[in-house]
N, C-alpha and C positions, 0 to 999 in steps of 0.2 A: 703063743703065736698071735692070737687075736689082739692082745695088748700091743704088740709091735706093729701090726697092721693099722690099728687105730691111731697109734702115735705118728706113723708115716702120713696117714690121711690128714690128720690135724696139722702137722707141720706144713704140708702142701697147701692147706687152706689158709694158714697164716702167711705164707710166703707169696701167695697169689696177688693180694692187693699191693704188696711192696714191688712186685715185678711190674705191675701195671703202672705204678707211679713213676718208675724209672723210664718208661718208654713214652713219657709225655712229649708233646710237640715241641720242636725247637723254637728259637726266637723268631720273631716276625722278620720277613725279608727286609733288608736295608734298601733305602731309596738312594740310588746311585746318581751321580752328577750327570749332566747332559754330556754326550760324547764330544762336543766341540770344545767346552771350556770347563774345567773343574771350578767349583765355587770358592775355594779358600786358597789364600796364598800361603806359602811356606812360613813366612814371617808371622802371619796370624796364628798359624798352628803352634809355632814355638812360644808365642806369647800366651796362648791358651794353656799349654802344658805347664808353663811357669805359674800361671794363675791357679792351676789345679794342684800345685805342690810337687810336681814330678821333678826329678833331678835333671840336670842339663843333658846328661848322657842318655837317660831313658827317654826324655822328651824328644831328642834328636832321632832316636830309634823309632819312637812312636810315629813321628811325622814322616819318617822315611817309609814306614809300612803303609801309611795313608797315601803317600805318593804312588807306591806300587799298585794300590787298589784304584787309583785314579780319583780320589776324593780331594786331593790337595795338589796344587800346581807345583812343578819342580822348582827348587830354589834357584834364584838368580845369583850366580857366584862370579 
């Protein structure tokens, strides 16, 4: 019985540092655009996604998400 108790205590001691590591702080808060005018145009966003090697479909989705967040101006269509 003492052996089982010792094994449980040791397992808890080994798991504690791992549990602390998983609860690390999140990423730093993002700096948002001023409420009046987003900083980037949609066309610049599409160009940047192509430069990063994203596919056209994924780049469009990515820029659409940034429009929803307010970091990119809506496209002029």
